[in-house]
mmCIF file of the C-alpha atoms, coordinates in Angstrom:
data_MODEL
# 
_entry.id   MODEL 
# 
loop_
_atom_site.group_PDB 
_atom_site.id 
_atom_site.type_symbol 
_atom_site.label_atom_id 
_atom_site.label_alt_id 
_atom_site.label_comp_id 
_atom_site.label_asym_id 
_atom_site.label_entity_id 
_atom_site.label_seq_id 
_atom_site.pdbx_PDB_ins_code 
_atom_site.Cartn_x 
_atom_site.Cartn_y 
_atom_site.Cartn_z 
_atom_site.occupancy 
_atom_site.B_iso_or_equiv 
_atom_site.pdbx_formal_charge 
_atom_site.auth_seq_id 
_atom_site.auth_comp_id 
_atom_site.auth_asym_id 
_atom_site.auth_atom_id 
_atom_site.pdbx_PDB_model_num 
ATOM 1   C CA . MET A 1 1   ? 0.000   0.000   0.000  1.00 0.00 ? 1   MET A CA 1 
ATOM 2   C CA . ARG A 1 2   ? 1.450   3.332   -1.065 1.00 0.00 ? 2   ARG A CA 1 
ATOM 3   C CA . ILE A 1 3   ? 0.375   6.546   0.623  1.00 0.00 ? 3   ILE A CA 1 
ATOM 4   C CA . TRP A 1 4   ? 0.661   9.978   -0.972 1.00 0.00 ? 4   TRP A CA 1 
ATOM 5   C CA . VAL A 1 5   ? -0.005  13.254  0.859  1.00 0.00 ? 5   VAL A CA 1 
ATOM 6   C CA . ARG A 1 6   ? -0.301  16.405  -1.221 1.00 0.00 ? 6   ARG A CA 1 
ATOM 7   C CA . GLY A 1 7   ? -1.421  19.988  -0.844 1.00 0.00 ? 7   GLY A CA 1 
ATOM 8   C CA . GLN A 1 8   ? -4.058  21.456  -3.119 1.00 0.00 ? 8   GLN A CA 1 
ATOM 9   C CA . ARG A 1 9   ? -2.971  24.994  -3.969 1.00 0.00 ? 9   ARG A CA 1 
ATOM 10  C CA . THR A 1 10  ? -1.009  25.062  -0.714 1.00 0.00 ? 10  THR A CA 1 
ATOM 11  C CA . GLU A 1 11  ? 2.394   23.979  0.541  1.00 0.00 ? 11  GLU A CA 1 
ATOM 12  C CA . LEU A 1 12  ? 2.539   21.329  3.268  1.00 0.00 ? 12  LEU A CA 1 
ATOM 13  C CA . SER A 1 13  ? 5.349   21.269  5.797  1.00 0.00 ? 13  SER A CA 1 
ATOM 14  C CA . ASP A 1 14  ? 7.345   18.057  6.109  1.00 0.00 ? 14  ASP A CA 1 
ATOM 15  C CA . GLN A 1 15  ? 6.052   17.680  9.670  1.00 0.00 ? 15  GLN A CA 1 
ATOM 16  C CA . LEU A 1 16  ? 2.397   17.974  8.577  1.00 0.00 ? 16  LEU A CA 1 
ATOM 17  C CA . ARG A 1 17  ? 2.966   15.608  5.656  1.00 0.00 ? 17  ARG A CA 1 
ATOM 18  C CA . ASP A 1 18  ? 4.597   13.040  7.983  1.00 0.00 ? 18  ASP A CA 1 
ATOM 19  C CA . ASP A 1 19  ? 1.795   13.357  10.550 1.00 0.00 ? 19  ASP A CA 1 
ATOM 20  C CA . VAL A 1 20  ? -0.933  12.868  7.929  1.00 0.00 ? 20  VAL A CA 1 
ATOM 21  C CA . HIS A 1 21  ? 0.986   9.945   6.409  1.00 0.00 ? 21  HIS A CA 1 
ATOM 22  C CA . ARG A 1 22  ? 1.198   8.285   9.852  1.00 0.00 ? 22  ARG A CA 1 
ATOM 23  C CA . ARG A 1 23  ? -2.531  8.796   10.435 1.00 0.00 ? 23  ARG A CA 1 
ATOM 24  C CA . ALA A 1 24  ? -3.337  7.305   7.026  1.00 0.00 ? 24  ALA A CA 1 
ATOM 25  C CA . ARG A 1 25  ? -1.146  4.247   7.627  1.00 0.00 ? 25  ARG A CA 1 
ATOM 26  C CA . PHE A 1 26  ? -2.839  3.714   10.996 1.00 0.00 ? 26  PHE A CA 1 
ATOM 27  C CA . ALA A 1 27  ? -6.384  4.137   9.610  1.00 0.00 ? 27  ALA A CA 1 
ATOM 28  C CA . MET A 1 28  ? -5.948  2.071   6.445  1.00 0.00 ? 28  MET A CA 1 
ATOM 29  C CA . GLY A 1 29  ? -3.255  -0.403  7.524  1.00 0.00 ? 29  GLY A CA 1 
ATOM 30  C CA . ARG A 1 30  ? -5.633  -3.270  8.255  1.00 0.00 ? 30  ARG A CA 1 
ATOM 31  C CA . PHE A 1 31  ? -6.654  -3.206  4.586  1.00 0.00 ? 31  PHE A CA 1 
ATOM 32  C CA . ALA A 1 32  ? -3.082  -2.943  3.235  1.00 0.00 ? 32  ALA A CA 1 
ATOM 33  C CA . GLY A 1 33  ? -3.346  -6.182  1.262  1.00 0.00 ? 33  GLY A CA 1 
ATOM 34  C CA . ALA A 1 34  ? -6.462  -4.964  -0.550 1.00 0.00 ? 34  ALA A CA 1 
ATOM 35  C CA . ILE A 1 35  ? -5.286  -1.404  -1.267 1.00 0.00 ? 35  ILE A CA 1 
ATOM 36  C CA . ARG A 1 36  ? -2.891  -0.233  -3.977 1.00 0.00 ? 36  ARG A CA 1 
ATOM 37  C CA . THR A 1 37  ? -2.741  3.453   -3.125 1.00 0.00 ? 37  THR A CA 1 
ATOM 38  C CA . VAL A 1 38  ? -4.152  6.015   -0.717 1.00 0.00 ? 38  VAL A CA 1 
ATOM 39  C CA . THR A 1 39  ? -3.912  9.663   -1.747 1.00 0.00 ? 39  THR A CA 1 
ATOM 40  C CA . LEU A 1 40  ? -4.777  12.508  0.610  1.00 0.00 ? 40  LEU A CA 1 
ATOM 41  C CA . LEU A 1 41  ? -5.271  16.022  -0.763 1.00 0.00 ? 41  LEU A CA 1 
ATOM 42  C CA . LEU A 1 42  ? -5.351  18.887  1.747  1.00 0.00 ? 42  LEU A CA 1 
ATOM 43  C CA . GLY A 1 43  ? -6.443  22.413  0.978  1.00 0.00 ? 43  GLY A CA 1 
ATOM 44  C CA . GLU A 1 44  ? -8.749  25.296  1.701  1.00 0.00 ? 44  GLU A CA 1 
ATOM 45  C CA . SER A 1 45  ? -12.467 24.613  1.270  1.00 0.00 ? 45  SER A CA 1 
ATOM 46  C CA . GLY A 1 46  ? -12.874 27.637  -1.002 1.00 0.00 ? 46  GLY A CA 1 
ATOM 47  C CA . GLU A 1 47  ? -15.776 29.110  0.971  1.00 0.00 ? 47  GLU A CA 1 
ATOM 48  C CA . ALA A 1 48  ? -14.435 32.202  2.725  1.00 0.00 ? 48  ALA A CA 1 
ATOM 49  C CA . ALA A 1 49  ? -17.355 32.536  5.145  1.00 0.00 ? 49  ALA A CA 1 
ATOM 50  C CA . CYS A 1 50  ? -17.453 28.836  5.998  1.00 0.00 ? 50  CYS A CA 1 
ATOM 51  C CA . HIS A 1 51  ? -16.226 27.776  9.448  1.00 0.00 ? 51  HIS A CA 1 
ATOM 52  C CA . GLU A 1 52  ? -15.132 24.451  7.923  1.00 0.00 ? 52  GLU A CA 1 
ATOM 53  C CA . ARG A 1 53  ? -12.231 25.951  6.047  1.00 0.00 ? 53  ARG A CA 1 
ATOM 54  C CA . ILE A 1 54  ? -9.966  22.896  5.612  1.00 0.00 ? 54  ILE A CA 1 
ATOM 55  C CA . ARG A 1 55  ? -10.889 20.209  3.094  1.00 0.00 ? 55  ARG A CA 1 
ATOM 56  C CA . CYS A 1 56  ? -9.399  16.714  3.000  1.00 0.00 ? 56  CYS A CA 1 
ATOM 57  C CA . THR A 1 57  ? -10.002 14.446  0.033  1.00 0.00 ? 57  THR A CA 1 
ATOM 58  C CA . VAL A 1 58  ? -9.062  10.785  0.399  1.00 0.00 ? 58  VAL A CA 1 
ATOM 59  C CA . ARG A 1 59  ? -8.770  8.692   -2.755 1.00 0.00 ? 59  ARG A CA 1 
ATOM 60  C CA . VAL A 1 60  ? -8.276  4.953   -2.374 1.00 0.00 ? 60  VAL A CA 1 
ATOM 61  C CA . ARG A 1 61  ? -7.487  2.627   -5.243 1.00 0.00 ? 61  ARG A CA 1 
ATOM 62  C CA . LEU A 1 62  ? -8.217  -0.961  -4.315 1.00 0.00 ? 62  LEU A CA 1 
ATOM 63  C CA . ALA A 1 63  ? -6.116  -3.845  -5.609 1.00 0.00 ? 63  ALA A CA 1 
ATOM 64  C CA . ARG A 1 64  ? -8.899  -4.881  -8.018 1.00 0.00 ? 64  ARG A CA 1 
ATOM 65  C CA . GLY A 1 65  ? -9.002  -1.391  -9.525 1.00 0.00 ? 65  GLY A CA 1 
ATOM 66  C CA . GLU A 1 66  ? -12.067 0.019   -7.773 1.00 0.00 ? 66  GLU A CA 1 
ATOM 67  C CA . LYS A 1 67  ? -11.857 3.547   -6.423 1.00 0.00 ? 67  LYS A CA 1 
ATOM 68  C CA . VAL A 1 68  ? -13.222 5.126   -3.270 1.00 0.00 ? 68  VAL A CA 1 
ATOM 69  C CA . ARG A 1 69  ? -13.280 8.908   -2.880 1.00 0.00 ? 69  ARG A CA 1 
ATOM 70  C CA . VAL A 1 70  ? -14.256 10.689  0.318  1.00 0.00 ? 70  VAL A CA 1 
ATOM 71  C CA . VAL A 1 71  ? -14.269 14.444  0.973  1.00 0.00 ? 71  VAL A CA 1 
ATOM 72  C CA . HIS A 1 72  ? -14.548 15.989  4.434  1.00 0.00 ? 72  HIS A CA 1 
ATOM 73  C CA . ALA A 1 73  ? -14.277 19.588  5.561  1.00 0.00 ? 73  ALA A CA 1 
ATOM 74  C CA . GLY A 1 74  ? -13.359 20.713  9.049  1.00 0.00 ? 74  GLY A CA 1 
ATOM 75  C CA . GLY A 1 75  ? -12.266 23.675  11.106 1.00 0.00 ? 75  GLY A CA 1 
ATOM 76  C CA . ASP A 1 76  ? -8.687  22.380  11.309 1.00 0.00 ? 76  ASP A CA 1 
ATOM 77  C CA . VAL A 1 77  ? -6.435  19.892  9.554  1.00 0.00 ? 77  VAL A CA 1 
ATOM 78  C CA . SER A 1 78  ? -6.678  17.191  12.238 1.00 0.00 ? 78  SER A CA 1 
ATOM 79  C CA . THR A 1 79  ? -10.467 17.235  12.251 1.00 0.00 ? 79  THR A CA 1 
ATOM 80  C CA . ALA A 1 80  ? -10.738 17.094  8.459  1.00 0.00 ? 80  ALA A CA 1 
ATOM 81  C CA . VAL A 1 81  ? -8.084  14.372  8.063  1.00 0.00 ? 81  VAL A CA 1 
ATOM 82  C CA . ASP A 1 82  ? -9.371  12.151  10.871 1.00 0.00 ? 82  ASP A CA 1 
ATOM 83  C CA . ALA A 1 83  ? -12.983 12.361  9.681  1.00 0.00 ? 83  ALA A CA 1 
ATOM 84  C CA . ALA A 1 84  ? -12.055 11.680  6.047  1.00 0.00 ? 84  ALA A CA 1 
ATOM 85  C CA . LEU A 1 85  ? -9.828  8.719   6.927  1.00 0.00 ? 85  LEU A CA 1 
ATOM 86  C CA . GLU A 1 86  ? -12.429 7.222   9.256  1.00 0.00 ? 86  GLU A CA 1 
ATOM 87  C CA . HIS A 1 87  ? -15.099 7.499   6.570  1.00 0.00 ? 87  HIS A CA 1 
ATOM 88  C CA . ALA A 1 88  ? -12.781 6.112   3.879  1.00 0.00 ? 88  ALA A CA 1 
ATOM 89  C CA . ALA A 1 89  ? -11.861 3.126   6.076  1.00 0.00 ? 89  ALA A CA 1 
ATOM 90  C CA . ARG A 1 90  ? -15.558 2.348   6.633  1.00 0.00 ? 90  ARG A CA 1 
ATOM 91  C CA . GLU A 1 91  ? -16.213 2.573   2.900  1.00 0.00 ? 91  GLU A CA 1 
ATOM 92  C CA . VAL A 1 92  ? -13.272 0.288   2.071  1.00 0.00 ? 92  VAL A CA 1 
ATOM 93  C CA . GLN A 1 93  ? -14.454 -2.203  4.685  1.00 0.00 ? 93  GLN A CA 1 
ATOM 94  C CA . ARG A 1 94  ? -17.973 -2.105  3.228  1.00 0.00 ? 94  ARG A CA 1 
ATOM 95  C CA . ARG A 1 95  ? -16.629 -2.635  -0.295 1.00 0.00 ? 95  ARG A CA 1 
ATOM 96  C CA . LEU A 1 96  ? -14.479 -5.573  0.737  1.00 0.00 ? 96  LEU A CA 1 
ATOM 97  C CA . GLU A 1 97  ? -17.371 -7.157  2.608  1.00 0.00 ? 97  GLU A CA 1 
ATOM 98  C CA . LEU A 1 98  ? -19.659 -6.802  -0.421 1.00 0.00 ? 98  LEU A CA 1 
ATOM 99  C CA . GLU A 1 99  ? -16.959 -8.254  -2.642 1.00 0.00 ? 99  GLU A CA 1 
ATOM 100 C CA . ARG A 1 100 ? -16.505 -11.178 -0.251 1.00 0.00 ? 100 ARG A CA 1 
ATOM 101 C CA . ARG A 1 101 ? -20.247 -11.868 -0.447 1.00 0.00 ? 101 ARG A CA 1 
ATOM 102 C CA . GLY A 1 102 ? -20.098 -11.845 -4.219 1.00 0.00 ? 102 GLY A CA 1 
ATOM 103 C CA . PHE A 1 103 ? -21.750 -8.508  -4.944 1.00 0.00 ? 103 PHE A CA 1 
ATOM 104 C CA . ALA A 1 104 ? -20.372 -6.246  -7.655 1.00 0.00 ? 104 ALA A CA 1 
ATOM 105 C CA . THR A 1 105 ? -19.468 -2.763  -6.480 1.00 0.00 ? 105 THR A CA 1 
ATOM 106 C CA . GLY A 1 106 ? -18.759 0.429   -8.392 1.00 0.00 ? 106 GLY A CA 1 
ATOM 107 C CA . ASP A 1 107 ? -16.745 3.499   -7.618 1.00 0.00 ? 107 ASP A CA 1 
ATOM 108 C CA . ALA A 1 108 ? -17.971 5.497   -4.619 1.00 0.00 ? 108 ALA A CA 1 
ATOM 109 C CA . VAL A 1 109 ? -17.869 9.217   -3.965 1.00 0.00 ? 109 VAL A CA 1 
ATOM 110 C CA . SER A 1 110 ? -18.878 10.673  -0.631 1.00 0.00 ? 110 SER A CA 1 
ATOM 111 C CA . HIS A 1 111 ? -18.907 14.239  0.686  1.00 0.00 ? 111 HIS A CA 1 
ATOM 112 C CA . ARG A 1 112 ? -19.312 15.185  4.341  1.00 0.00 ? 112 ARG A CA 1 
ATOM 113 C CA . SER A 1 113 ? -18.519 17.918  6.799  1.00 0.00 ? 113 SER A CA 1 
ATOM 114 C CA . ASP A 1 114 ? -18.243 18.203  10.605 1.00 0.00 ? 114 ASP A CA 1 
ATOM 115 C CA . ASP A 1 115 ? -21.919 19.103  10.961 1.00 0.00 ? 115 ASP A CA 1 
ATOM 116 C CA . HIS A 1 116 ? -23.086 15.460  10.837 1.00 0.00 ? 116 HIS A CA 1 
# 
């Protein structure tokens, strides 16, 4: 499982990149055999008046080629990253369970914010 952490229209410090990478490995590690890549994109939400100003997009490519994409916004990086990774891990687990039961699954896209 390869993990990529990138900034969207923003520079990420090495410390932030390392912290997010560690969080991603922890959240997705139990699925490492079923995942090819995990990409996290961090950036501003684009809504100046919004209190959820940080957006984290998690893209997961499973070993069989399926893709999972989750977007979360939060008031700070930790909140956005943790929520997005938690949601992505649940979606990967759901996909793998459906696959195990013999159901075909497609690509998933999910958007959420802290308000839920």
